[in-house]
C-alpha positions in Angstrom: -23.3 4.9 12.2 -26.1 6.6 11.2 -24.3 9.7 10.3 -21.7 7.5 8.4 -24.5 6.3 6.4 -25.8 9.2 5.5 -22.2 10.9 4.9 -22.1 8.0 2.4 -25.5 8.7 0.8 -24.6 12.2 0.1 -21.3 11.7 -1.7 -23.1 8.6 -3.3 -25.7 10.7 -5.0 -23.8 13.5 -5.5 -24.5 15.3 -8.9 -21.1 17.0 -8.5 -19.4 13.2 -9.2 -19.9 14.0 -12.6 -18.6 14.1 -16.1 -15.8 16.3 -15.3 -12.5 14.9 -17.3 -9.8 13.4 -15.1 -6.4 12.0 -15.5 -5.0 9.3 -12.9 -1.7 9.0 -12.2 -0.5 5.3 -11.9 1.2 4.9 -9.1 4.3 2.8 -8.6 4.6 0.1 -6.1 7.9 -2.3 -5.2 6.7 -4.6 -2.4 4.5 -6.5 -4.3 7.4 -8.5 -6.6 10.4 -6.9 -5.4 10.5 -4.5 -8.5 8.8 -1.8 -9.9 5.2 -2.1 -11.3 2.1 0.3 -11.7 -0.4 -0.5 -8.6 -3.0 -1.7 -11.4 -0.6 -4.6 -12.6 -0.4 -6.4 -9.0 -2.3 -9.1 -8.2 -1.9 -8.8 -4.7 -4.0 -6.7 -2.3 -2.2 -3.5 -1.7 -2.8 -0.2 0.5 -1.2 2.8 -0.7 -0.2 5.6 1.6 1.2 9.0 0.1 4.0 11.4 1.6 1.1 14.0 0.7 -1.6 11.5 2.5 0.4 11.9 5.9 1.4 15.9 5.7 -2.4 16.5 5.5 -2.9 14.1 8.6 0.3 16.4 10.4 0.8 13.4 13.0 3.9 12.5 14.2 4.1 8.6 14.1 3.2 6.2 12.2 0.8 3.9 14.3 -1.4 7.0 13.6 -1.3 6.8 10.3 -2.0 2.9 10.1 -5.0 3.4 11.9 -7.0 4.6 9.4 -6.4 1.7 7.2 -9.5 -0.4 7.8 -7.8 -3.3 7.1 -5.1 -2.4 10.0 -5.7 -3.1 13.3 -3.4 -1.1 15.7 -3.2 -2.0 19.5 -0.7 0.3 21.6 -0.3 -0.3 25.4 -1.0 3.2 26.3 0.0 6.9 25.0 2.9 7.9 22.5 6.0 5.3 22.8 4.3 2.4 24.3 4.1 -0.8 22.5 2.4 -0.6 19.2 1.3 -3.7 17.3 -0.3 -3.9 14.0 -2.1 -6.8 12.9 -3.2 -7.5 9.2 -6.1 -9.4 8.4 -6.4 -10.4 11.9 -3.2 -12.7 11.9 -0.9 -11.9 15.0 1.7 -9.2 15.1 4.4 -11.5 14.3 2.4 -12.5 11.0 3.2 -9.3 9.6 7.1 -8.5 8.0 7.9 -4.8 8.4 10.6 -3.5 6.2 12.3 0.0 6.0 13.7 0.8 2.3 13.6 -3.0 1.6 15.5 -4.3 4.9 13.6 -6.1 7.4 13.3 -4.8 10.9 11.3 -7.1 13.0 12.6 -8.1 16.1 14.4 -11.7 16.0 13.6 -12.4 19.9 9.5 -11.7 19.7 9.1 -12.0 15.6 7.4 -9.2 15.8 7.8 -4.9 15.9 7.3 -2.3 17.7 5.8 0.2 15.4 5.8 3.4 18.1 8.6 5.2 17.6 8.5 5.1 13.7 8.8 9.0 13.2 7.0 9.7 9.6 9.7 12.9 9.0 11.4 11.1 6.3 8.6 8.6 5.0 8.2 8.7 0.8 5.3 6.3 1.0 4.0 3.3 2.8 3.0 -0.2 1.1 0.9 -2.6 2.4 0.4 -5.5 0.7 -2.0 -7.8 2.2 -2.6 -11.9 2.4 0.9 -14.4 2.3 4.3 -12.9 1.0 6.7 -15.5 1.7 7.4 -16.7 -2.0 9.2 -13.2 -2.1 10.1 -12.2 1.3 10.3 -15.8 3.7 9.8 -15.9 7.0 7.1 -13.8 8.8 5.3 -12.2 6.1 2.4 -14.7 6.6 -0.5 -12.2 6.7 1.0 -9.2 4.9 4.0 -6.8 4.7 4.3 -3.4 6.0 7.2 -1.8 3.3 8.1 1.8 4.4 10.0 3.6 1.9 11.8 7.1 2.6 12.5 10.1 0.8 15.4 10.5 -1.7 16.5 13.5 -2.6 15.6 15.3 -6.2 16.4 18.9 -7.4 17.6 21.9 -6.1 19.0 21.6 -2.5 15.6 22.1 -0.3 15.1 22.6 3.3 12.0 21.7 5.3 11.6 22.7 9.1 9.4 22.4 11.6 8.0 22.9 15.2 4.8 22.0 17.2 3.5 21.9 20.6 0.5 21.2 22.5 -1.3 19.0 24.5 0.6 17.2 27.9 3.3 18.7 27.5 4.1 17.7 24.2 6.9 19.3 22.1 8.6 18.3 18.6 11.3 19.9 16.4 12.3 18.1 12.9 14.4 18.9 9.8 15.2 17.5 6.5 17.6 18.9 4.0 18.3 17.3 0.2 18.7 17.5 -3.3 20.4 16.6 -6.1 23.7 17.6 -7.9 24.4 15.7 -11.4 24.6 11.9 -10.3 24.8 12.6 -6.7 21.3 12.9 -4.3 20.8 13.1 -0.8 19.0 13.6 2.0 19.2 13.9 5.8 16.7 14.3 7.9 16.3 15.0 12.1 13.5 15.1 14.9 13.6 15.2 18.5 10.1 14.3 20.2 8.8 14.6 23.7 5.4 14.4 26.1 4.8 14.2 29.4 2.4 11.6 28.2 -0.3 10.2 30.1 -0.6 7.0 32.0 0.2 4.0 30.4 -2.4 2.3 32.6 -6.1 3.3 32.2 -6.6 3.4 36.4 -3.6 5.3 36.3 -3.0 8.9 37.9 1.4 9.5 37.4 1.8 10.2 33.9 4.3 7.7 31.7 6.5 10.2 29.2 8.3 9.8 26.0 11.5 10.9 24.5 12.5 10.3 21.0 15.7 11.0 18.7 15.8 10.2 15.4 18.2 10.9 12.5 18.4 9.1 9.0 20.0 9.8 5.9 19.9 8.4 2.3 23.3 8.9 -0.4 23.1 7.6 -4.0 25.1 7.8 -7.2 24.1 7.3 -10.4 21.0 6.6 -12.4 19.2 2.9 -12.2 19.2 2.4 -15.9 23.0 2.8 -16.1 24.6 1.7 -12.5 24.0 3.1 -9.1 24.9 2.7 -5.4 22.6 4.0 -2.6 23.6 4.2 1.0 20.9 4.2 3.4 21.5 5.0 7.8 18.8 5.3 10.6 19.2 5.8 13.9 16.9 6.7 17.0 17.1 6.7 20.4 14.3 6.5 22.9 13.3 6.5 26.8 9.6 5.6 27.7 8.2 5.6 31.4 5.9 2.4 31.4 3.3 1.0 33.9 3.5 -2.6 34.8 0.7 -5.0 35.0 -0.8 -7.6 38.1 -1.5 -10.7 36.8 -3.3 -12.1 39.8 -6.0 -8.6 39.2 -5.7 -8.9 35.8 -5.0 -5.2 34.9 -2.7 -2.7 34.1 -1.2 -0.3 37.6 0.7 2.6 38.1 4.7 1.8 38.6 6.6 5.4 39.0 9.8 3.6 38.5 9.9 1.1 35.0 11.7 2.8 32.5 12.4 1.2 29.1 15.0 2.5 26.7 16.0 1.9 23.2 18.6 2.1 20.8 17.4 1.2 17.4 20.3 1.1 14.1 19.7 0.5 10.1 22.7 0.5 8.1 22.2 -0.8 4.3 24.2 -0.4 1.1 22.6 -1.7 -2.3 24.1 -1.5 -5.8 22.4 -2.1 -9.1 24.3 -2.5 -12.2 22.3 -3.1 -15.6 23.8 -5.8 -17.6 21.9 -5.2 -20.6 18.7 -3.9 -21.5 16.9 -6.7 -20.0 19.0 -7.8 -17.5 19.3 -6.2 -14.3 21.3 -7.0 -11.4 20.8 -5.6 -7.4 23.3 -6.5 -5.0 22.4 -5.7 -1.1 23.9 -5.9 2.2 22.0 -4.6 5.4 22.2 -4.6 9.1 19.4 -4.4 11.4 20.0 -4.1 15.1 18.0 -3.0 18.4 19.0 -2.7 21.7 16.5 -2.7 24.6 17.1 -1.9 28.4 14.7 -2.0 30.7 14.9 -0.2 34.6 12.6 -0.9 37.4 14.0 -2.0 40.8 10.6 -3.1 42.0 10.6 -5.8 39.6 12.3 -8.9 37.9 13.0 -6.3 34.6 15.4 -4.4 36.6 18.7 -4.1 34.4 17.1 -6.6 32.0 18.5 -6.3 28.4 17.4 -7.5 25.3 19.1 -7.2 22.2 18.3 -8.3 18.3 20.3 -8.0 15.2 19.3 -9.0 11.3 22.8 -9.4 8.6 21.3 -9.8 5.3 22.7 -10.7 1.9 20.6 -10.5 -0.9 21.5 -11.1 -4.6 18.2 -10.2 -6.9 18.4 -10.4 -10.8 15.6 -8.9 -12.6 14.8 -10.0 -16.3 12.6 -8.7 -18.9 12.8 -12.0 -21.0 9.9 -10.5 -23.5 7.9 -7.8 -23.7 5.2 -9.4 -22.2 7.2 -11.4 -19.3 9.2 -10.2 -16.5 11.2 -12.4 -13.8 12.8 -11.6 -10.7 14.6 -14.3 -9.2 17.5 -14.1 -6.4 19.7 -15.5 -3.4 19.1 -14.7 0.2 21.3 -15.4 3.1 20.0 -14.2 6.5 21.6 -14.2 9.9 19.4 -13.7 13.3 21.1 -12.7 16.4 19.9 -12.7 19.7 20.9 -12.0 23.2 18.2 -11.8 26.2 21.0 -10.9 29.0 21.2 -13.8 31.5 18.7 -16.0 29.4 20.3 -17.2 26.4 22.9 -15.9 23.4 22.1 -17.7 19.9 22.0 -17.0 16.2 20.2 -18.8 13.5 21.2 -19.0 9.4 18.9 -18.5 6.8 19.5 -19.3 3.2 16.5 -18.5 0.2 16.4 -19.2 -3.3 13.1 -17.4 -4.8 11.8 -17.1 -8.4 8.9 -14.9 -9.5 7.5 -14.5 -13.0 5.1 -12.3 -14.4 2.9 -12.9 -17.9 0.5 -10.0 -19.6 -1.9 -11.1 -21.7 -4.4 -9.8 -24.6 -2.3 -6.5 -24.8 -2.0 -6.2 -21.3 -5.4 -6.5 -20.3 -5.0 -10.3 -18.7 -1.8 -10.6 -16.4 -0.8 -13.9 -14.5 1.7 -14.3 -11.6 3.4 -17.3 -10.3 6.3 -17.3 -7.9 8.4 -19.9 -5.3 10.8 -19.9 -3.0 12.8 -22.4 -0.9 14.0 -21.7 2.7 16.7 -23.4 4.3 16.9 -22.5 8.4 18.6 -23.9 10.7 16.5 -25.2 13.6 13.2 -25.5 11.6 14.9 -27.2 8.8 13.7 -25.9 5.0 10.4 -24.9 3.2 9.1 -24.3 -0.2 6.0 -21.3 -0.2 4.6 -20.5 -3.6 1.8 -17.9 -4.9 -0.2 -17.5 -7.7 -2.1 -15.0 -9.3 -3.9 -13.3 -11.6 -5.7 -10.3 -13.1 -8.1 -9.5 -15.9 -9.2 -5.6 -16.8 -13.1 -5.3 -18.3 -12.2 -1.4 -20.1 -15.9 -1.4 -21.2 -17.0 -1.7 -17.5 -13.7 0.1 -16.1 -13.4 -2.8 -14.0 -10.3 -5.1 -12.3 -11.2 -8.7 -11.5 -8.4 -10.2 -9.1 -7.6 -13.3 -7.6 -5.0 -15.1 -6.0 -3.8 -18.1 -3.8 -0.9 -18.6 -1.5 1.2 -20.4 1.5 3.3 -18.9 3.7 5.3 -19.5 7.0 6.7 -18.2 10.0 9.9 -19.9 11.8 9.9 -20.1 15.7 11.3 -16.7 17.2 14.5 -17.2 19.5 12.1 -16.5 22.1 10.2 -19.4 21.4 13.2 -22.2 20.8 15.7 -21.3 23.5 13.9 -18.8 26.4 14.9 -20.7 29.7 11.8 -22.8 31.3 9.6 -22.0 28.1 11.6 -22.4 24.7 11.6 -25.5 22.8 14.1 -25.9 19.9 12.4 -28.5 18.1 9.5 -26.7 17.4 7.7 -26.0 13.8 7.2 -23.3 11.4 3.6 -21.9 11.4 2.0 -22.1 8.4 -1.1 -20.2 6.2 -3.0 -20.9 3.5 -4.9 -18.2 1.6 -7.0 -17.6 -1.0 -8.9 -13.9 -1.9 -11.1 -12.6 -5.0 -11.4 -8.6 -5.6 -13.2 -6.4 -7.8 -12.6 -2.8 -8.4 -14.5 -0.3 -10.7 -14.3 3.4 -11.4 -17.3 5.3 -12.5 -17.6 8.8 -13.7 -14.7 9.0 -15.3 -12.4 7.6 -12.3 -13.8 10.2 -9.5 -15.6 7.5 -7.9 -14.0 4.7 -7.1 -15.3 1.2 -5.8 -13.5 -2.1 -4.2 -14.3 -4.8 -2.3 -12.4 -8.6 -1.6 -13.0 -11.6 -0.1 -10.4 -13.5 1.6 -10.2 -16.7 3.4 -7.1 -17.9 5.3 -6.1 -21.4 7.0 -3.2 -21.1 9.9 -2.1 -24.0 10.8 0.6 -25.4 13.7 0.4 -21.9 15.6 3.0 -21.5 18.6 1.1 -21.1 21.8 1.8 -22.0 25.6 0.6 -25.4 26.2 -1.3 -25.2 29.7 -0.2 -28.9 30.8 3.7 -27.8 30.6 4.1 -23.9 30.1 6.3 -24.2 27.4 6.1 -23.1 24.0 4.1 -25.8 21.6 2.4 -26.1 17.7 -0.7 -26.6 19.6 -3.0 -23.9 17.7 -5.2 -23.7 14.7 -6.9 -20.9 13.2 -9.5 -19.8 10.2 -9.7 -16.2 9.3 -11.8 -14.8 6.7 -13.3 -11.6 6.1 -14.3 -9.1 3.5 -12.8 -5.6 3.0 -14.9 -2.8 0.6 -13.6 0.8 -0.3 -15.4 3.4 -1.8 -13.5 7.2 -2.5 -15.1 10.0 -4.6 -13.6 13.7 -5.5 -17.5 15.5 -4.8 -16.1 18.4 -6.0 -12.5 20.4 -7.0 -12.4 21.3 -3.2 -14.1 17.8 -1.8 -12.9 14.1 -1.4 -14.2 11.3 0.8 -13.3 8.1 1.4 -15.2 5.1 3.0 -13.7 1.9 4.1 -14.8 -1.2 6.0 -13.4 -4.5 7.0 -15.7 -7.3 8.3 -13.2 -10.2 10.3 -14.4 -14.1 11.5 -12.0 -15.3 13.5 -11.8 -18.7 15.2 -9.2 -20.8 17.1 -10.2 -24.1 16.3 -9.3 -25.6 19.1 -11.8 -23.3 21.2 -14.2 -22.4 18.6 -13.6 -18.8 20.1 -13.0 -15.5 18.2 -9.1 -14.6 18.4 -8.1 -12.3 21.1 -8.6 -8.5 20.0 -9.6 -9.1 16.6 -12.9 -6.5 16.2 -15.4 -7.9 13.7 -16.2 -4.8 12.2 -14.1 -1.9 11.4 -15.1 1.4 9.8 -13.1 4.4 8.7 -14.4 7.5 7.0 -12.2 10.8 6.2 -13.2 14.0 4.3 -11.2 16.4 2.9 -12.3 19.9 1.9 -9.2 21.6 0.1 -8.3 25.2 -1.3 -5.2 27.1 -3.0 -3.8 27.6 0.2 -5.7 25.8 3.1 -6.1 21.9 3.6 -8.7 20.3 6.3 -9.1 16.9 7.0 -11.7 15.0 9.0 -11.6 11.4 9.8 -14.0 9.2 11.7 -12.7 5.7 13.2 -15.0 3.0 14.6 -13.7 -0.5 16.2 -16.3 -3.0 17.1 -15.8 -5.1 19.9 -13.6 -7.5 20.7 -12.1 -10.2 23.2 -9.2 -9.5 25.3 -7.7 -13.2 26.9 -5.1 -10.9 29.3 -7.8 -9.1 31.0 -10.7 -12.1 30.2 -13.4 -9.9 29.1 -14.7 -8.4 25.6 -13.8 -4.6 25.1 -16.4 -2.4 24.3 -16.8 -1.1 20.7 -15.5 2.8 20.2 -15.4 5.7 17.8 -13.0 8.6 17.5 -13.2 11.7 15.6 -10.2 13.8 14.6 -9.2 16.7 12.3 -6.6 18.6 11.4 -6.1 21.8 9.3 -3.0 23.7 7.6 -2.9 27.0 6.2 -0.2 28.5 3.6 0.7 31.5 5.0 3.1 32.5 2.2 5.4 30.1 -0.2 7.8 28.8 2.5 5.6 29.0 5.6 2.5 27.0 6.5 0.8 26.5 10.1 -1.1 23.9 11.2 -3.3 22.5 13.6 -4.3 19.2 14.8 -7.0 17.7 17.6 -7.4 14.4 18.6 -10.5 12.4 20.0 -12.8 15.5 19.8 -15.5 13.9 21.7 -13.1 12.6 24.2 -14.2 9.1 24.0 -13.2 6.6 26.8 -12.1 3.8 25.2 -8.8 1.0 25.3 -7.0 -0.6 22.2 -5.6 -3.1 25.2 -7.7 -4.1 28.1 -6.9 -1.7 31.1 -4.7 0.2 29.1 -5.1 4.1 28.6 -5.5 5.6 25.3 -5.6 9.5 24.1 -8.2 11.8 25.9 -9.0 14.7 23.6 -5.6 16.4 22.9 -4.5 19.6 20.8 -1.6 20.3 18.7 -0.2 23.0 16.6 2.9 24.2 14.9 4.5 26.1 11.9 6.4 24.0 9.0 8.8 26.3 6.7 10.0 25.4 4.0 13.4 27.2 1.9 
């Protein structure tokens, strides 16, 4: 921690952060309001990761990107390919809605999403919208939304190919072809990854390998200002060797025969039709399906199979009522199916209406937003959620003030409703009420940026196992409040730094204890050194102590250092190197499950 403080002090007093003029390009986001808007106009807290950010990290899978965001907690049961969950502002994994190109992909059986197999090869950017977002997206968006937006073809045909090898007998190869021709754009991406891995159980001796083969593509015709049709397809197959968990000893244990296989499919079509200069309609149809099977002759999991499927139809209207008033309104139908073979085979329907209004005042220095959504679901009945927000920009101080209040809910997942001897069909939805206030300010012509957010969240009707009946029930309430702060600086044309801190105060209202696996403190620090032909990125991560209810103990805090570097040999050829956990820190994200030791990877990237 002393080193962190020193580094922060150095760049805060550095005279190189000076009056050199800088033009800041305003990033465009779509997730906060379901329509394009400048990042500086949103009334929600948003973390944005661009394709350029990801490329500098030289990582393969999404969890390694999200760990670098202070307000997110990534929890993984072992090394690559093992279940990875993401918690936003202390919410559970089932309180995070995950979307790929606007299509929800959360499991219908568990309500959560496993991030472990998401390759970064085709990702253009990631938008993390924090706080309740059910007004726009309905169930699951209680703590926030992780929206993954894939790359689309543009310009002449372009081909990228990469090859990587490293520790634990790891190998990866991938490639992308993309471009556009007149009114058509296209992209096709493929990737294969395999590793012998590490033991999923921290005390284990046998390694648990992982393989992943992934294909995705986009095809579009036309332009948004006229008419456009888009098609998206995505498929991945993975095979992961797992370890077991001894509930008597409360620890993960070696299991040489436990294997999980997964097939993951996403298909979507979208039509965008401008009716007039001020009115655009968008119709989207999508399918997200997962099939996961388990094989372990020594356990009850042998030949178990779980299937999840979401079919969605959405009809959205974007209306610019005046220069300072814009509306987003829509109708959504969603069918959710779940088949836990031998246990249940059920489906549910959800119908929704949503409306969002954005009002610009005082020459755009003040923005007010308000939204409301009505959901009607088979089992849990109807639910109305709302959100209001405001943003005010002070030009003389280069400062933005922002605040919001909102409600959200999560409908019970199919396991919680129908799993034999556990499910309860009359469960109520989980609910949240949340408010936040934030300030952002720039210094030295935007070369130094500071932000701070305070949030306060009240969770009610949380679903947990009733200790008297061992059946799912609405028996828990929680309060989570915290502070997020960040400083980023361009110390010179070659050096950039970014510091992030998140403080979390979580409480189970029934027991008075901290919520499990929620650290009170998390710190991230990155330092980037770049030149004409090279980039070096060093990352530091500190995660504080947290309680793990599965092993009934408090996990130690830890700090991890990573570094990545790339060097452009010629116009179309680059070399890259990545070192993970440089000081070989021994730590656990989940009690008694293993994490990566010191590892080294290197490869080449070719562009034609």
